[in-house]
C-alpha positions in Angstrom: 81.4 124.5 113.4 84.4 123.2 111.6 85.1 122.5 107.9 86.4 119.5 106.0 90.0 119.9 105.0 89.4 118.1 101.7 86.2 119.6 100.3 85.5 122.5 102.6 82.0 121.4 103.6 80.8 122.6 106.9 80.8 119.8 109.6 79.3 119.2 112.9 81.7 119.3 115.8 81.3 115.5 116.5 81.8 114.5 112.8 84.3 111.8 112.2 83.6 111.4 108.4 82.7 114.2 106.1 79.2 113.7 104.7 80.2 115.4 101.5 83.3 113.6 100.4 83.7 110.7 102.9 87.2 111.5 104.1 88.1 111.2 107.8 87.9 114.3 109.9 90.7 114.8 112.4 89.7 115.4 116.1 86.3 113.9 115.8 84.2 113.2 118.9 85.5 110.3 121.0 82.2 108.3 120.9 82.2 108.6 117.1 85.8 107.4 116.9 84.8 104.4 119.0 81.9 103.8 116.6 84.3 104.0 113.6 86.6 101.5 115.4 83.7 99.2 116.0 82.7 99.4 112.3 86.3 98.5 111.3 86.2 95.5 113.7 83.0 94.4 112.0 84.6 94.6 108.5 87.6 92.6 109.7 85.4 90.0 111.3 83.5 89.6 108.1 86.8 89.3 106.1 88.2 86.7 108.5 85.0 84.7 108.1 85.8 84.4 104.4 88.2 81.5 105.3 85.3 79.3 106.5 83.0 80.2 103.6 85.9 79.5 101.2 86.3 76.0 102.5 82.6 75.3 102.3 82.4 76.9 98.8 85.4 74.9 97.6 83.9 71.6 98.8 80.6 72.5 97.1 82.5 73.4 93.9 84.4 70.2 93.9 81.2 68.2 94.6 79.5 70.1 91.8 82.3 69.3 89.3 82.2 65.6 90.3 78.4 65.4 90.1 78.4 67.3 86.8 80.9 65.0 85.2 79.8 61.6 86.7 76.1 62.0 87.7 74.0 64.8 86.2 75.0 68.1 84.6 72.1 70.0 86.2 73.1 68.9 89.7 76.7 69.9 89.1 75.5 73.3 87.8 73.3 73.8 90.9 76.1 72.9 93.3 78.5 75.3 91.5 75.9 78.0 91.7 75.6 77.4 95.5 79.4 77.5 95.8 79.5 80.8 94.0 76.9 82.4 96.3 78.6 81.1 99.4 82.0 82.4 98.2 80.5 85.9 97.8 79.0 86.0 101.3 81.9 87.7 103.0 82.2 90.4 100.3 78.4 91.0 100.5 78.5 91.3 104.3 81.3 93.8 104.2 79.4 95.9 101.6 76.2 95.8 103.7 78.2 96.9 106.8 79.8 99.7 104.9 76.5 100.9 103.5 74.9 101.0 107.0 77.9 102.7 108.6 78.3 105.3 105.9 74.7 106.3 105.0 75.6 109.9 105.7 78.0 110.2 102.7 76.1 112.1 100.1 78.7 112.3 97.3 78.3 109.1 95.3 81.9 109.2 94.0 83.3 109.7 97.5 81.2 106.8 98.7 82.4 104.5 96.0 86.0 105.5 96.5 85.8 104.9 100.2 84.2 101.5 99.7 86.8 100.6 97.1 89.6 101.6 99.4 88.1 99.5 102.3 87.8 96.4 100.0 91.4 96.9 98.8 92.7 97.1 102.4 90.8 94.0 103.5 92.0 92.1 100.4 95.6 93.1 101.2 95.2 92.1 104.9 93.2 88.9 104.6 94.2 86.5 101.9 91.0 84.4 102.4 88.9 87.5 101.6 90.8 87.9 98.3 90.6 84.2 97.5 86.8 84.3 98.0 86.5 86.5 94.8 88.6 84.0 92.9 86.6 81.1 94.1 83.3 82.9 93.1 84.7 83.4 89.6 85.8 79.8 89.2 82.4 78.7 90.5 80.7 81.0 87.9 82.8 79.4 85.2 81.6 76.0 86.4 77.9 77.2 86.3 78.3 78.6 82.8 80.1 75.5 81.6 77.5 73.1 82.9 74.7 75.3 81.7 76.1 75.1 78.2 76.1 71.3 78.4 72.4 71.1 79.5 
């Protein structure tokens, strides 16, 4: 048995991530390393998908604003809400993948820190992923604005 270099918790020989603190373990089993690489590929695929969802979300947001101003405020509010949900899809997908891939992390703070670090890395690498959060906030402002007009 080996021990985590960060927290000292006892680890299985095939461990790649410490279940106590969530940090990477050097020299993990090759199959586990492949699994970790597959997980990272899944995160990156979800982050790249943010570009398409951003286009759809932006079009719905624009349609919502036009409908809210010229047709009916309730329709505009509904379209802005749908735009917000679509803009958050990539972020939600990454968080679901992270949760399923890291269910063994028992320390809540370590889990949150690892998730935060992953999101930070994806936002730095994929501008569309970062933009999806901005689009969601703008759509939320549209929903609230139209809801106040109703």
